Every structure is written in structure tokens, then in C-alpha cells.
C-alpha positions in Angstrom: 1.0 0.4 -1.0 4.1 -1.3 -0.5 7.7 -1.4 0.7 10.6 -3.4 1.9 13.1 -3.4 5.0 15.6 -5.8 3.5 15.0 -4.0 0.2 15.5 -6.2 -2.9 15.8 -3.9 -5.9 13.2 -4.4 -8.7 15.8 -5.6 -10.9 16.9 -8.2 -8.4 13.4 -9.3 -7.8 13.1 -9.7 -11.6 16.1 -12.1 -11.6 14.4 -13.9 -8.7 11.3 -14.3 -10.7 13.3 -15.7 -13.6 15.0 -18.2 -11.3 11.7 -19.3 -9.9 10.3 -19.6 -13.2 13.1 -22.1 -14.2 12.6 -24.3 -11.0 11.5 -27.9 -11.4 11.1 -30.4 -14.4 9.9 -29.5 -17.7 6.0 -29.1 -17.8 5.9 -28.3 -14.2 2.9 -26.1 -13.1 3.1 -22.4 -13.0 1.5 -19.7 -10.9 1.5 -16.2 -12.6 1.3 -13.5 -9.9 1.0 -9.8 -10.6 1.8 -7.6 -7.6 3.5 -4.3 -6.5 7.2 -4.2 -7.0 9.4 -5.4 -4.0 6.2 -6.5 -2.2 7.2 -10.1 -1.2 10.0 -11.8 0.4 11.5 -13.9 -2.4 12.2 -16.7 0.1 8.5 -17.2 0.5 8.2 -17.8 -3.2 11.2 -20.1 -3.2 9.8 -22.1 -0.4 6.3 -22.3 -2.0 7.9 -23.8 -4.9 9.9 -26.2 -3.0 6.9 -27.4 -1.3 4.3 -27.5 -4.2 6.5 -27.8 -7.4 4.8 -24.8 -8.6 6.8 -22.3 -10.4 6.1 -18.8 -9.6 6.4 -15.9 -12.3 6.2 -12.6 -10.4 5.5 -9.6 -12.5 5.2 -6.2 -11.0 3.2 -2.9 -11.5 3.7 0.5 -9.9 0.2 1.9 -9.8 -3.4 0.8 -9.3 -4.3 2.5 -12.5 -2.0 0.2 -14.6 -3.3 -2.8 -12.8 -7.0 -1.7 -13.2 -6.7 -1.2 -17.0 -5.1 -4.7 -17.5 -7.7 -6.4 -15.4 -10.8 -4.6 -16.7 -9.6 -5.4 -20.3 -9.4 -9.1 -19.4 -6.9 -11.7 -20.7 -4.4 -10.6 -18.2 -2.7 -14.2 -18.1 -2.3 -13.9 -14.4 -3.7 -16.3 -11.7 -3.6 -13.8 -8.9 -3.5 -9.9 -8.9 -3.1 -7.7 -5.9 -5.2 -4.4 -6.1 -5.9 -1.9 -3.3 -9.2 -1.8 -1.7 -10.8 1.2 -3.4 -10.4 -0.6 -6.9 -12.0 -3.8 -5.9 -15.7 -2.8 -6.3 -14.9 -1.7 -9.9 -13.4 -5.2 -10.5 -16.5 -6.9 -8.8 -19.1 -4.9 -10.9 -17.3 -5.4 -14.1 -17.1 -9.3 -13.4 -13.3 -9.0 -13.8 -12.6 -11.2 -10.8 -13.9 -14.5 -9.6 -15.9 -15.1 -6.4 -13.8 -17.1 -4.0 -14.7 -20.9 -3.5 -14.1 -20.8 0.2 -14.4 -24.5 0.4 -10.9 -24.5 -1.2 -9.5 -22.2 1.4 -8.0 -23.2 4.6 -7.1 -20.8 7.5 -10.0 -18.1 7.0 -10.8 -18.7 10.6 -7.4 -17.2 11.4 -8.4 -13.8 10.0 -8.8 -10.9 12.5 -12.5 -9.9 12.7 -12.0 -6.4 13.8 -9.7 -5.7 10.8 -12.0 -7.7 8.4 -14.7 -5.3 9.3 -12.8 -2.5 7.4 -13.1 -4.7 4.3 -16.9 -4.7 4.3 -17.4 -1.4 2.4 -15.4 -2.8 -0.6 -16.0 -6.5 -0.4 -19.0 -7.4 1.7 -18.6 -10.9 3.2 -15.1 -11.1 1.7 -16.5 -12.8 -1.1 -13.8 -11.9 -3.7 -10.7 -10.8 -2.0 -8.2 -12.4 0.6 -6.3 -9.7 2.5 -2.5 -9.5 2.0 -1.2 -6.6 3.9 -2.8 -3.3 5.3 -1.5 0.0 6.5 -2.0 3.7 6.9 -1.1 6.7 5.1 0.9 9.4 7.0 4.0 11.4 7.1 7.7 10.2 7.0 10.2 12.8 8.0 13.8 13.7 8.8 13.6 14.6 12.4 16.8 16.7 12.5 16.0 18.8 9.3 12.4 19.3 10.4 13.4 20.3 13.8 15.8 22.9 12.4 13.3 24.5 10.0 10.2 24.1 12.3 11.5 24.6 15.7 8.9 23.7 18.4 6.3 22.4 16.0 4.9 19.1 16.9 4.9 16.8 13.9 1.6 15.1 14.6 -0.7 16.9 12.2 -1.5 17.1 8.5 -0.9 20.9 9.0 2.9 20.2 8.4 2.4 18.9 4.8 -0.7 20.8 3.9 -0.1 24.4 5.2 1.9 26.8 2.8 3.4 28.6 5.7 5.0 25.3 6.9 5.8 24.0 3.5 7.7 27.3 2.5 10.2 26.6 5.3 10.7 23.0 4.1 11.0 23.6 0.3 14.9 23.8 0.4 15.2 20.3 2.0 12.6 18.7 -0.2 8.9 17.7 -0.1 7.3 14.8 -1.7 3.6 13.8 -2.1 2.0 10.7 -3.1 1.1 10.3 -6.8 -2.1 8.7 -5.9 -5.1 11.0 -6.4 -7.8 9.0 -4.5 -5.4 8.5 -1.5 -4.5 12.0 -1.4 -7.9 13.4 -1.7 -9.3 11.1 1.0 -6.8 12.3 3.5 -7.3 15.9 2.4 -11.0 15.8 2.7 -10.7 14.2 6.1 -8.4 16.9 7.2 -10.7 19.6 5.9 -13.5 18.0 8.0 -15.4 16.6 5.0 -16.4 13.2 4.2 -13.3 11.3 2.8 -15.7 9.4 0.7 -17.6 12.3 -0.6 -19.5 12.1 -3.9 -19.7 15.8 -4.1 -17.4 17.3 -6.6 -17.5 20.6 -4.7 -15.5 18.9 -1.8 -12.9 17.7 -4.2 -12.5 21.3 -5.6 -12.0 22.7 -2.1 -9.2 20.0 -1.5 -7.8 21.1 -4.9 -7.7 24.6 -3.9 -5.9 23.7 -0.6 -3.3 21.6 -2.7 -2.7 24.3 -5.2 -1.7 26.7 -2.5 0.8 24.2 -1.2 1.8 23.0 -4.7 4.9 25.5 -5.2 6.7 23.9 -2.3 6.3 20.2 -3.5 9.3 18.9 -5.2 7.9 15.5 -6.5 4.8 13.4 -6.8 5.7 9.7 -6.6 4.4 6.8 -4.6 7.6 4.9 -4.0 10.7 7.1 -4.6 10.4 8.7 -1.2 11.8 5.6 0.3 15.3 6.1 -1.0 14.9 9.9 -0.9 14.3 9.9 2.7 16.8 7.4 3.5 19.5 9.2 1.7 18.8 12.5 3.2 17.7 13.9 -0.4 14.3 15.0 1.1 13.1 15.8 4.6 9.4 15.0 4.5 7.0 12.9 2.5 3.4 11.9 2.6 3.5 8.0 2.1 2.4 4.6 3.0 3.3 3.4 6.4 5.5 0.4 5.4 7.4 2.5 2.9 8.2 5.2 5.4 9.3 2.7 8.0 11.6 0.8 5.6 13.2 4.2 4.8 13.8 4.6 8.4 15.3 1.1 8.7 17.4 1.6 5.6 18.7 4.9 6.8 19.7 3.2 10.2 21.4 0.3 8.2 23.3 2.8 6.3 25.1 4.2 9.3 22.5 6.2 11.2 23.4 9.5 9.9 19.8 10.3 8.8 17.1 10.0 11.6 13.7 9.4 10.3 10.3 8.8 11.8 6.8 8.1 10.7 3.7 9.4 12.2 -0.2 8.9 11.6 -1.6 12.5 11.9 -3.9 13.2 14.8 -6.8 14.2 12.6 -6.9 10.6 11.3 -6.0 8.8 8.0 -6.9 6.2 5.6 -6.3 2.5 6.4 -5.8 0.7 3.2 -5.7 -3.0 2.0 -3.9 -4.8 -0.7 -5.7 -7.9 -1.3 -5.3 -11.1 -3.5 -8.0 -11.5 -6.2 -8.4 -14.2 -8.9 -9.0 -12.8 -12.4 -12.1 -14.2 -14.2 -10.0 -15.9 -16.9 -7.1 -16.9 -14.7 -5.2 -19.8 -16.4 -4.5 -21.9 -13.4 -7.0 -20.9 -10.6 -5.9 -24.3 -8.8 -2.5 -22.9 -8.3 -4.0 -19.5 -7.1 -5.8 -21.4 -4.4 -2.8 -23.4 -3.4 -0.8 -20.1 -3.1 -3.7 -18.5 -1.1 -3.6 -21.4 1.3 0.1 -21.1 1.8 -0.2 -17.3 2.4 -3.1 -17.9 5.0 -0.6 -19.9 7.1 0.1 -17.7 10.2 3.9 -18.7 10.1 4.2 -17.5 6.3 2.1 -14.3 6.5 4.1 -13.5 9.7 7.4 -13.8 7.8 5.8 -11.4 5.2 4.9 -8.8 7.7 8.3 -9.0 9.3 10.0 -8.5 6.0 7.8 -5.7 4.7 7.1 -4.0 8.0 3.3 -4.0 7.0 0.6 -5.4 9.2 -1.3 -8.6 8.1 -4.9 -9.4 8.8 -4.3 -12.8 10.1 -4.8 -12.6 13.9 -3.2 -16.0 14.5 0.1 -14.6 12.9 0.4 -11.5 15.0 2.4 -13.2 17.9 4.8 -14.6 15.3 5.6 -11.2 13.7 9.0 -9.7 14.8 8.3 -7.7 18.0 10.0 -4.6 16.4 7.2 -4.7 13.8 4.3 -6.0 16.0 4.8 -3.7 18.9 5.2 -0.5 16.7 1.9 1.3 16.8 2.8 2.9 13.5 2.6 -0.7 11.9 -0.2 -2.1 14.2 -2.2 0.7 15.4 -3.5 0.8 19.0 -7.2 0.4 19.6 -7.6 4.1 20.0 -5.7 4.9 16.9 -7.9 2.5 14.8 -11.0 4.6 15.7 -9.4 7.6 13.9 -9.0 5.5 10.7 -11.3 5.1 7.7 -11.5 3.1 4.5 -12.1 4.7 1.1 -15.0 3.6 -1.1 -15.1 3.2 -4.7 -16.2 6.1 -7.0 -18.4 6.1 -10.0 -16.5 6.6 -13.2 -17.8 10.0 -13.9 -16.8 11.2 -10.4 -13.5 9.5 -10.8 -12.6 11.2 -14.1 -13.6 14.6 -12.5 -11.3 13.8 -9.6 -8.5 12.8 -11.8 -8.9 16.1 -13.8 -8.6 18.0 -10.5 -5.5 16.0 -9.7 -3.8 16.8 -13.0 -4.4 20.5 -12.1 -2.7 19.9 -8.8 0.4 18.2 -10.4 0.8 20.8 -13.2 0.2 23.6 -10.6 -2.6 25.1 -12.7 
């Protein structure tokens, strides 16, 4: 749940990490950070190193499944990892992350109480996680291409990306869905009028049947490639994370404004998600982790991160410092009315998760 407006490639960010890793004198302290690709302004890392002398080694992953496997196995070698909310309870129950020593954290009072309430289902009392970014799941689309194929249809509902009769008209211009089973099932269940956190396999089977009817018209399942595909005009619609879709829009504008994109949170409601900082139980340098967390809790620093990523942060004191183009966009910072239509996903037990993943494999293979 990630994305960038100024868009540094993964390769370029890797170079940045190597440069940061070589800063300072021999024997300098090091912070090992494991985060989503392209999910931090490299200048923030550089400034942190300049201020503290702590070198930052920034490694990346591209799915929660990859991160979770590493964290639950232990011996990650990382001081901070950045999971999404529905994974956090499994980390906690497995003892894979440390409870926070809040006496070492400054700036917690700056956090936004109304937004922090959404964290309660997966981290009661915010005992294990410090929020980084949050956002929604919705629809990114090429306005001209969609208007041509679905004239007069309001792009404000999940109908556009779930009903076969709509998708059949969009197949030629390209449809992407997220490759994220828990996220896709959550929004689908909500759309079907069922509990997005259902523990009843029958609900997931109903969503699977809906997916399978639409499957012939979906070109690809991917959780980040839709950014480039939308911006380049290679596809016309995608289910995606808010920041990714908005960065695609910005990138298209920067490329000459030949492709006109927009993003919408469907009227039926959607998932609000969080990516959070957690400290693995065997972090080699937890002291450095706390220094970095304190740095990111500064309103002026996290505001820079939001401006760069076009994602909202949970630091209320930072809101006024975020670029107005980001802060005043209701697709980034939802209005109070929109917030009431959003939900947070809860963790699933391993048996249900295995069943859901099997259902998702059926969807991806079309069988």
C-alpha cells in the first residue's frame, strides 16, 4: 500500500540505500529498514543520517506475504519493518514484534485520535505499532477511455469493476485488479452487503463466484504495476491503493497531460488501511529504531513524507504542513462523511486464511 508522485525507480532507490549505507565514518551506527518499494522520500533518509550519524540500509519487499514469512521466521536482521494492518495481529500473537517502549517515543500526542481509533481492531492501545501512512482502496481510471466505452455511466460504484456487463466493454482497453487476496475480498464482501471481516467461508465463496464471472475481462493481477500502466495509457481502469492511483494521475500530467486520470472511493464504501512501523523481536539495533520513529513523528518530517507519497498520515499536527494539493484532496484525506463509509480489516485465523487464499487462486487462474 504504497506509491510515489516524484517517482524514484526501485533501482534508483537501491542506489540511494547503498549511498546512505556508506555515509559517515567507519563503525558508524546502522539502521536496517524493511519497507515497501518506493515508499519513502530518499531525502528524508539522507537528512536523518546527517542529523544522527546513523546510516540507513533500506531494503524493499513487494507483498505482505513476503514480509510476513520473513518476520514470523525470525532473525530478519531488520530494526524496523512496515506491515499492513491486517498482518499485525499475527505478528503480535506470534511474539514476532516488540511492544513499544513509549517512554522512548516523543510526539505520540501529535497523533490524530479519530484516525487512531481505526487502529484499535488490529493493535489495541497502539502497543506495538506507530502509524506511517494510511489510505483507501478504490478505482483509478482513464476518464476519456471510460467515457467512450461506458457513456453516461457514473464512475462512483464498484459496479464498474465487478459487473461483467461493464467489464466486457472495458476489456479492450485494459483492466487490472490488485493481487492482494485479503484486500480484494474485503471490498467485495462489503459491496455484496456482507461483513468485510466475515469468518464464514460461504461469504468468501460468494465473492469468488462474483470474481469468476468478471475474471475473463481482467488483464492482470498486480499491486503496483497499475501506476505505470494507467499513466502510460496502457490500461483504462484499475482497482488500487489511493496513493498509487493519485501518483499515476500526477505522472500522466507530468508526461504531457495526454492521459487524463482520476481516482474514486466507491459510494458503497471501502477499506481504510494502514502501513505501520513495528520493531522485530530480535532487532539488532532497537535504539536506532526508536531514533528513527521519533524522527518520523515530527510533524514537519511526516508532512514531507505525505506530500511526496500523496498518502495521508496519522499525525494531526502535520496536516497543516502537508502540501494543500494533497491535504485538500478528499481522495487522500477523506471528508468526515466519507470516513463513515470506511472499514478496517481484521486478521483471520490461519485455517480461514488458507481457505481464502485457495479461493483467490481459483480467481487468478479463472478456474
